[in-house]
TORLUMGU-806080 format. One record per residue (C-alpha): residue in one letter; x, y, z; residue number from 1. Coordinates in nm, 3 decimals. Each point is the difference from the previous one (the first is absolute). Layout:
TORLUMGU-806080
R aa       u       v       w   i
R  A       X       Y       Z NUM
...
This chain:
TORLUMGU-806080
R aa       u       v       w   i
R  X   8.555  14.515   4.923   1
R  X   0.144   0.089   0.334   2
R  X  -0.350   0.068   0.123   3
R  X  -0.099  -0.349  -0.101   4
R  X   0.302  -0.148   0.178   5
R  X  -0.076   0.197   0.314   6
R  X  -0.360  -0.107  -0.010   7
R  X   0.102  -0.365  -0.003   8
R  X   0.289   0.019   0.248   9
R  X  -0.220   0.077   0.298  10
R  X  -0.234  -0.300  -0.032  11
R  X   0.293  -0.240  -0.057  12
R  X   0.173   0.124   0.314  13
R  X  -0.327  -0.016   0.190  14
R  X  -0.062  -0.358  -0.110  15
R  X   0.353  -0.095   0.109  16
R  X  -0.054   0.152   0.342  17
R  X  -0.337  -0.171   0.030  18
R  X   0.153  -0.335  -0.088  19
R  X   0.280   0.052   0.251  20
R  X  -0.252   0.109   0.258  21
R  X  -0.219  -0.306  -0.058  22
R  X   0.302  -0.229   0.019  23
R  X   0.121   0.161   0.322  24
R  X  -0.348  -0.021   0.152  25
R  X  -0.024  -0.368  -0.092  26
R  X   0.342  -0.073   0.146  27
R  X  -0.098   0.193   0.313  28
R  X  -0.308  -0.218   0.038  29
R  X   0.207  -0.316  -0.052  30
R  X   0.262   0.104   0.256  31
R  X  -0.207   0.179   0.263  32
R  X  -0.350  -0.147   0.006  33
R  X   0.032  -0.344   0.154  34
R  X  -0.201  -0.263   0.184  35
R  X   0.263  -0.150   0.226  36
R  X   0.295  -0.037  -0.234  37
R  X  -0.210  -0.034  -0.316  38
R  X  -0.037   0.301  -0.232  39
R  X  -0.368   0.086  -0.032  40
R  X  -0.026  -0.072  -0.376  41
R  X   0.155  -0.345   0.052  42
R  X  -0.230  -0.060   0.298  43
R  X  -0.306   0.079  -0.212  44
R  X   0.131  -0.217  -0.284  45
R  X   0.056  -0.291   0.242  46
R  X  -0.354   0.038   0.133  47
R  X  -0.144  -0.001  -0.351  48
R  X   0.195  -0.309  -0.106  49
R  X  -0.097  -0.189   0.318  50
R  X  -0.365   0.096  -0.058  51
R  X   0.015  -0.134  -0.357  52
R  X   0.134  -0.335   0.128  53
R  X  -0.263  -0.013   0.274  54
R  X  -0.280   0.070  -0.247  55
R  X   0.137  -0.281  -0.213  56
R  X  -0.042  -0.232   0.298  57
R  X   0.364  -0.096   0.041  58
R  X   0.294   0.172   0.168  59
R  X   0.325  -0.197  -0.053  60
R  X   0.186  -0.085   0.322  61
R  X   0.341   0.012  -0.165  62
R  X   0.260   0.237   0.143  63
R  X  -0.027   0.257  -0.281  64
R  X  -0.369   0.072   0.049  65
R  X   0.011  -0.037   0.378  66
R  X   0.277   0.258   0.035  67
R  X  -0.233   0.257  -0.159  68
R  X  -0.305  -0.123   0.193  69
R  X   0.159  -0.002   0.344  70
R  X   0.169   0.334  -0.063  71
R  X  -0.328   0.160  -0.114  72
R  X  -0.210  -0.115   0.295  73
R  X   0.278   0.007   0.261  74
R  X   0.109   0.357  -0.065  75
R  X  -0.361   0.115  -0.037  76
R  X  -0.085  -0.134   0.347  77
R  X   0.324   0.134   0.148  78
R  X  -0.052   0.345  -0.152  79
R  X  -0.355   0.008   0.136  80
R  X   0.132  -0.079   0.348  81
R  X   0.272   0.265  -0.021  82
R  X  -0.251   0.270  -0.089  83
R  X  -0.236  -0.070   0.290  84
R  X  -0.002   0.289   0.251  85
R  X   0.192  -0.060   0.326  86
R  X   0.016  -0.381  -0.027  87
R  X   0.181   0.031  -0.333  88
R  X   0.313   0.078   0.198  89
R  X  -0.057  -0.282   0.249  90
R  X   0.045  -0.302  -0.226  91
R  X  -0.332   0.013  -0.182  92
R  X   0.169  -0.070  -0.334  93
R  X   0.119  -0.344   0.108  94
R  X  -0.334  -0.073   0.167  95
R  X  -0.200   0.102  -0.309  96
R  X   0.228  -0.194  -0.236  97
R  X  -0.066  -0.315   0.205  98
R  X  -0.353   0.024   0.133  99
R  X  -0.186   0.188  -0.275 100
R  X   0.067  -0.287  -0.245 101
R  X  -0.109  -0.250   0.265 102
R  X  -0.328   0.187   0.049 103
R  X  -0.051   0.037  -0.376 104
R  X   0.038  -0.376  -0.043 105
R  X  -0.253  -0.070   0.276 106
R  X  -0.259   0.247  -0.130 107
R  X   0.048  -0.103  -0.363 108
R  X   0.136   0.338  -0.111 109
R  X   0.311  -0.145  -0.163 110
R  X  -0.048  -0.193  -0.326 111
R  X   0.023  -0.376   0.048 112
R  X   0.265  -0.030  -0.269 113
R  X   0.224   0.244   0.190 114
R  X  -0.049  -0.195   0.323 115
R  X   0.068  -0.336  -0.163 116
R  X   0.307   0.115  -0.191 117
R  X   0.148   0.188   0.296 118
R  X  -0.050  -0.292   0.236 119
R  X   0.148  -0.247  -0.247 120
R  X   0.299   0.223  -0.069 121
R  X   0.069   0.071   0.368 122
R  X  -0.020  -0.360   0.113 123
R  X   0.184  -0.154  -0.295 124
R  X   0.295   0.240  -0.014 125
R  X   0.075   0.060   0.371 126
R  X   0.082   0.356  -0.102 127
R  X  -0.020   0.111   0.364 128
R  X   0.316  -0.196   0.076 129
R  X   0.185   0.159  -0.293 130
R  X  -0.103   0.338   0.142 131
R  X   0.108  -0.086   0.354 132
R  X   0.336  -0.147  -0.100 133
R  X   0.091   0.306  -0.211 134
R  X  -0.105   0.234   0.282 135
R  X   0.191  -0.196   0.267 136
R  X   0.321  -0.040  -0.196 137
R  X  -0.003   0.358  -0.125 138
R  X  -0.062   0.149   0.342 139
R  X   0.265  -0.216   0.168 140
R  X   0.260   0.075  -0.266 141
R  X  -0.056   0.375   0.038 142
R  X   0.032   0.003   0.381 143
R  X   0.300   0.107   0.198 144
R  X   0.176  -0.317   0.120 145
R  X   0.045   0.107   0.361 146
R  X  -0.356   0.126   0.050 147
R  X  -0.128  -0.310  -0.179 148
R  X   0.155  -0.243   0.246 149
R  X  -0.086   0.220   0.299 150
R  X  -0.360   0.016  -0.117 151
R  X  -0.029  -0.377  -0.035 152
R  X   0.151  -0.057   0.345 153
R  X  -0.221   0.253   0.177 154
R  X  -0.336  -0.032  -0.174 155
R  X  -0.092  -0.325   0.177 156
R  X  -0.028   0.162   0.344 157
R  X  -0.266   0.261  -0.094 158
R  X  -0.184  -0.271  -0.193 159
R  X  -0.009  -0.234   0.301 160
R  X  -0.105   0.274   0.240 161
R  X  -0.270   0.116  -0.241 162
R  X  -0.151  -0.346  -0.033 163
R  X  -0.011  -0.055   0.376 164
R  X  -0.159   0.338   0.071 165
R  X  -0.238  -0.032  -0.294 166
R  X  -0.122  -0.339   0.118 167
R  X  -0.050   0.122   0.356 168
R  X  -0.187   0.315  -0.106 169
R  X  -0.217  -0.193  -0.247 170
R  X  -0.088  -0.259   0.261 171
R  X  -0.081   0.272   0.252 172
R  X  -0.229   0.189  -0.238 173
R  X  -0.175  -0.318  -0.113 174
R  X  -0.063  -0.121   0.353 175
R  X  -0.126   0.346   0.100 176
R  X  -0.254  -0.034  -0.283 177
R  X  -0.117  -0.335   0.139 178
R  X   0.159  -0.219  -0.265 179
R  X   0.141  -0.347   0.075 180
R  X   0.379  -0.002   0.052 181
R  X   0.045  -0.309  -0.218 182
R  X  -0.186   0.161  -0.292 183
R  X   0.183   0.330   0.044 184
R  X   0.348  -0.150  -0.016 185
R  X  -0.034  -0.285  -0.249 186
R  X  -0.254   0.151  -0.240 187
R  X   0.083   0.373   0.009 188
R  X   0.343   0.085   0.143 189
R  X   0.199  -0.298  -0.130 190
R  X  -0.128   0.030  -0.361 191
R  X   0.101   0.368   0.002 192
R  X   0.360  -0.093   0.085 193
R  X   0.014  -0.326  -0.197 194
R  X   0.183   0.140  -0.303 195
R  X  -0.275   0.029  -0.260 196
R  X  -0.209  -0.252  -0.191 197
R  X   0.228  -0.262  -0.154 198
R  X   0.246  -0.014   0.289 199
R  X  -0.247   0.085   0.278 200
R  X  -0.375  -0.042  -0.049 201
R  X   0.019  -0.326  -0.196 202
R  X   0.241  -0.179   0.241 203
R  X  -0.212   0.124   0.289 204
R  X  -0.320  -0.133  -0.158 205
R  X   0.166  -0.339  -0.059 206
R  X   0.117  -0.010   0.361 207
R  X  -0.339   0.103   0.134 208
R  X  -0.173  -0.259  -0.218 209
R  X   0.219  -0.272   0.150 210
R  X   0.008   0.114   0.362 211
R  X  -0.352   0.140   0.035 212
R  X  -0.170  -0.259  -0.227 213
R  X  -0.158   0.260  -0.224 214
R  X  -0.019   0.034  -0.376 215
R  X   0.302   0.179  -0.146 216
R  X  -0.221   0.220  -0.219 217
R  X  -0.192   0.119   0.307 218
R  X   0.323   0.071   0.186 219
R  X   0.146   0.190  -0.294 220
R  X  -0.322   0.200  -0.037 221
R  X   0.033   0.116   0.362 222
R  X   0.373   0.071  -0.015 223
R  X   0.037   0.169  -0.339 224
R  X  -0.212   0.312   0.071 225
R  X   0.209   0.076   0.308 226
R  X   0.316  -0.016  -0.210 227
R  X  -0.153   0.244  -0.249 228
R  X  -0.131   0.243   0.262 229
R  X   0.332  -0.008   0.184 230
R  X   0.178   0.077  -0.325 231
R  X  -0.241   0.284  -0.081 232
R  X   0.059   0.152   0.344 233
R  X   0.376  -0.028  -0.049 234
R  X  -0.019   0.175  -0.340 235
R  X  -0.188   0.294   0.153 236
R  X   0.243   0.027   0.292 237
R  X   0.297  -0.017  -0.237 238
R  X  -0.140   0.291  -0.201 239
R  X  -0.047   0.200   0.321 240
R  X   0.360  -0.076   0.103 241
R  X   0.123   0.130  -0.335 242
R  X  -0.178   0.330   0.059 243
R  X   0.140   0.011   0.355 244
R  X   0.349  -0.039  -0.143 245
R  X  -0.056   0.296  -0.233 246
R  X  -0.107   0.215   0.293 247
R  X   0.280  -0.116   0.230 248
R  X   0.298  -0.091  -0.222 249
R  X   0.227  -0.077   0.296 250
R  X  -0.210  -0.310   0.073 251
R  X   0.059  -0.170  -0.333 252
R  X   0.283  -0.125  -0.218 253
R  X  -0.224  -0.001  -0.311 254
R  X   0.046  -0.372  -0.054 255
R  X   0.311  -0.047   0.213 256
R  X  -0.033  -0.172   0.339 257
R  X   0.332   0.107   0.147 258
R  X   0.170   0.342   0.008 259
R  X   0.329  -0.006  -0.192 260
R  X   0.269   0.045   0.264 261
R  X   0.299  -0.151  -0.175 262
R  X   0.275   0.164  -0.199 263
R  X  -0.016  -0.233  -0.298 264
R  X   0.003   0.123  -0.355 265
R  X  -0.342  -0.148  -0.068 266
R  X  -0.293   0.238  -0.029 267
R  X  -0.214   0.041   0.307 268
R  X  -0.330  -0.007  -0.180 269
R  X  -0.191  -0.320  -0.050 270
R  X  -0.029   0.065  -0.371 271
R  X   0.300   0.194  -0.135 272
R  X  -0.050   0.207  -0.313 273
R  X   0.055  -0.155  -0.340 274
R  X   0.320   0.091  -0.182 275
R  X  -0.191   0.016  -0.329 276
R  X   0.253  -0.226  -0.168 277
R  X  -0.179  -0.331   0.043 278
R  X  -0.049  -0.167  -0.338 279
R  X  -0.271  -0.240  -0.110 280
R  X   0.217  -0.312   0.037 281
R  X   0.082   0.088   0.360 282
R  X  -0.369   0.050   0.081 283
R  X  -0.079  -0.337  -0.160 284
R  X   0.276  -0.161   0.207 285
R  X  -0.147   0.158   0.315 286
R  X  -0.339  -0.153  -0.079 287
R  X   0.160  -0.339  -0.065 288
R  X   0.186   0.022   0.331 289
R  X  -0.332   0.042   0.183 290
R  X  -0.155  -0.296  -0.183 291
R  X   0.298  -0.228   0.065 292
R  X   0.006   0.088   0.369 293
R  X  -0.368  -0.086   0.022 294
R  X   0.071  -0.335  -0.165 295
R  X   0.261  -0.059   0.272 296
R  X  -0.272   0.082   0.253 297
R  X  -0.230  -0.256  -0.165 298
R  X   0.275  -0.261   0.025 299
R  X   0.041   0.083   0.368 300
R  X  -0.374  -0.042   0.050 301
R  X   0.019  -0.351  -0.147 302
R  X   0.298  -0.096   0.215 303
R  X  -0.077   0.156   0.340 304
R  X  -0.353   0.142  -0.030 305
R  X   0.104   0.366   0.034 306
R  X  -0.238   0.228  -0.198 307
R  X   0.159   0.084  -0.335 308
R  X  -0.015   0.382   0.045 309
R  X   0.172  -0.028   0.338 310
R  X   0.269  -0.233  -0.133 311
R  X   0.059   0.238  -0.290 312
R  X   0.016   0.291   0.243 313
R  X   0.274  -0.161   0.210 314
R  X   0.205  -0.091  -0.308 315
R  X  -0.032   0.356  -0.133 316
R  X   0.118   0.141   0.333 317
R  X   0.303  -0.233   0.001 318
R  X   0.089   0.103  -0.356 319
R  X  -0.032   0.367   0.093 320
R  X   0.215  -0.035   0.312 321
R  X   0.265  -0.202  -0.184 322
R  X   0.020   0.250  -0.290 323
R  X  -0.111  -0.283  -0.226 324
R  X  -0.117   0.221  -0.286 325
R  X   0.155   0.307  -0.160 326
R  X  -0.124   0.357   0.064 327
R  X  -0.123   0.013  -0.359 328
R  X  -0.217  -0.308   0.047 329
R  X  -0.123   0.138   0.332 330
R  X  -0.122   0.306  -0.185 331
R  X  -0.165  -0.218  -0.262 332
R  X  -0.189  -0.179   0.280 333
R  X  -0.107   0.335   0.137 334
R  X  -0.138   0.111  -0.337 335
R  X  -0.203  -0.323  -0.015 336
R  X  -0.125   0.068   0.353 337
R  X  -0.109   0.354  -0.092 338
R  X  -0.174  -0.125  -0.314 339
R  X  -0.208  -0.257   0.189 340
R  X  -0.073   0.246   0.280 341
R  X  -0.135   0.272  -0.228 342
R  X  -0.146  -0.203  -0.287 343
R  X  -0.121  -0.334   0.133 344
R  X  -0.136   0.065   0.352 345
R  X  -0.353   0.115  -0.084 346
R  X  -0.054  -0.254  -0.280 347
R  X   0.107  -0.274   0.243 348
R  X  -0.240   0.128   0.268 349
R  X  -0.284   0.003  -0.251 350
R  X   0.072  -0.363  -0.092 351
R  X   0.007  -0.091   0.369 352
R  X  -0.335   0.171   0.056 353
R  X  -0.162  -0.187  -0.288 354
R  X   0.158  -0.342   0.046 355
R  X   0.037  -0.065   0.375 356
R  X  -0.189   0.266   0.201 357
R  X  -0.357  -0.119   0.078 358
R  X  -0.208   0.311   0.068 359
R  X  -0.296  -0.183   0.151 360
R  X   0.210  -0.156   0.276 361
R  X   0.146   0.337   0.088 362
R  X  -0.346   0.155   0.027 363
R  X  -0.139  -0.284   0.211 364
R  X   0.283   0.039   0.252 365
R  X  -0.063   0.373   0.045 366
R  X  -0.159  -0.022   0.343 367
R  X   0.072   0.263   0.262 368
R  X   0.158  -0.245   0.245 369
R  X   0.228  -0.149  -0.263 370
R  X   0.107   0.344  -0.118 371
R  X   0.078   0.121   0.351 372
R  X   0.215  -0.305   0.074 373
R  X   0.181   0.017  -0.334 374
R  X   0.067   0.376   0.010 375
R  X   0.119  -0.013   0.361 376
R  X   0.227  -0.298  -0.070 377
R  X   0.164   0.150  -0.307 378
R  X   0.028   0.346   0.155 379
R  X   0.165  -0.137   0.314 380
R  X   0.241  -0.210  -0.208 381
R  X   0.102   0.298  -0.214 382
R  X   0.021   0.246   0.289 383
R  X   0.226  -0.241   0.190 384
R  X   0.226  -0.034  -0.302 385
R  X   0.015   0.380  -0.024 386
R  X   0.102   0.064   0.361 387
R  X   0.230  -0.303   0.035 388
R  X   0.171   0.088  -0.327 389
R  X   0.054   0.356   0.119 390
R  X   0.133  -0.121   0.333 391
R  X   0.268  -0.220  -0.158 392
R  X   0.119   0.266  -0.244 393
R  X  -0.193  -0.088  -0.316 394
R  X  -0.220   0.226  -0.210 395
R  X  -0.338  -0.052   0.173 396
R  X  -0.231   0.066  -0.295 397
R  X   0.184  -0.243  -0.226 398
R  X   0.001  -0.266   0.273 399
R  X  -0.372   0.058   0.055 400
R  X  -0.071  -0.047  -0.373 401
R  X   0.187  -0.332   0.011 402
R  X  -0.214  -0.086   0.304 403
R  X  -0.309   0.070  -0.212 404
R  X   0.114  -0.280  -0.229 405
R  X  -0.027  -0.246   0.292 406
R  X  -0.375   0.032  -0.036 407
R  X  -0.005   0.018  -0.380 408
R  X  -0.151  -0.232  -0.256 409
R  X   0.323  -0.181  -0.084 410
R  X   0.209   0.112  -0.297 411
R  X  -0.292   0.190  -0.155 412
R  X  -0.059   0.174   0.332 413
R  X   0.364   0.101   0.020 414
R  X  -0.029   0.162  -0.344 415
R  X  -0.313   0.194   0.098 416
R  X   0.132   0.103   0.342 417
R  X   0.338   0.119  -0.128 418
R  X  -0.169   0.178  -0.290 419
R  X  -0.230   0.185   0.239 420
R  X   0.298   0.087   0.221 421
R  X   0.220   0.093  -0.299 422
R  X   0.273  -0.231   0.138 423
R  X   0.041  -0.273  -0.261 424
R  X   0.371  -0.022   0.084 425
R  X  -0.102  -0.168   0.327 426
R  X  -0.124  -0.309  -0.187 427
R  X   0.283  -0.227   0.129 428
R  X  -0.093   0.076   0.361 429
R  X  -0.371  -0.027  -0.082 430
R  X   0.058  -0.349  -0.135 431
R  X   0.171  -0.102   0.323 432
R  X  -0.291   0.140   0.201 433
R  X  -0.254  -0.178  -0.218 434
R  X   0.164  -0.332  -0.090 435
R  X   0.213  -0.083   0.302 436
R  X  -0.219   0.170   0.261 437
R  X  -0.317  -0.151  -0.144 438
R  X   0.147  -0.350  -0.024 439
R  X   0.119   0.013   0.361 440
R  X  -0.339   0.122   0.122 441
R  X  -0.192  -0.270  -0.186 442
R  X   0.233  -0.282   0.103 443
R  X   0.013   0.089   0.369 444
R  X  -0.373   0.070   0.026 445
R  X  -0.103  -0.328  -0.167 446
R  X   0.248  -0.186   0.222 447
R  X  -0.149   0.162   0.311 448
R  X  -0.355  -0.068  -0.123 449
R  X   0.083  -0.364  -0.065 450
R  X   0.142  -0.045   0.350 451
R  X  -0.291   0.191   0.153 452
R  X  -0.256  -0.230  -0.162 453
R  X   0.180  -0.321   0.100 454
């Protein structure tokens, strides 16, 4: 009888070990094999479910389905960019997440139902603004108060110097190539520094249509590719600056513009570590704080015309400086910021690539002369920000990455540039560079053009 028991005890133990081994292997796959943040089994399941909907001829544009769709394609494109040799470390993930979808739409490689649903979802929900407001509020609330106010006071000087030098260098290169000065400035350099599409290219095209007596669609078709190419150049430079910071750590604050030279009790880092005690209700309150501040920004836009993200930014800074929210709520805002930074960036960039990035216009503008003017303009702008920032006691690489945002594609460009530079905490300063700097450039230039044509 004992022989029988012994004969059965070994297989039972073996089966138990096998089951434990299979379970551990499965958990290892779930925890370690990921595409972006998505465990590989869930990624494959998402792809299969999206394929079933596409084969059925309808992909719902509601938020439930679109969360899975944007995450699947966004992280797939971002992961592809990260794994590219050499350029994978220079911002290729953000570039691929934006421009691969744009190219796929143009060449018909993305199912029409995915394109239609993504475009409808992106344009109807304004999800980009939810992303930006959570990033801005979270990054401001996690900053050291003293370095925050010093950064806001000092960042304008490198920005101004960068724009002046960038314009002069761009004009010089364009004229050396035999291009007309009027075309160089108003149809290449100014669109680059206009603040993106909605706040830059479209107002410019309206102004040009009125002042130059041309069709607005024609004007926009000439301006928009320069905005996109300028943004692409800025993304690449931002990625290079991030690698430069890793090689020379003394040149960067890793998302902090100013060295911490005060004796306050606040942490010096731009994003202090979590305490680990933040509960779900506090995180929800942090998200609501960001939304409410954006609504205040929208009210300010209606009353005085200030862009809503900028108005929200100023209100958030005032609340931070006045100790208007508790440390616990500040940490809740930071958790929300980290969630959007890690989980929403690539899905957002994919939606941007599908919905508002016209690949054909980008390709048509890829002439050698245009590229030389654009690259020289953006490079001079960023290099000036780097050296001026260093001269006045700021972290030069972080200032230079903010300078990259002066030639970005608006809010979407800021996301891509800061993602490539791994400096999402600089979003408040990027918004100033994009929104305020772009608005000033457009207003002054159209005023000068109007007086010049009189």
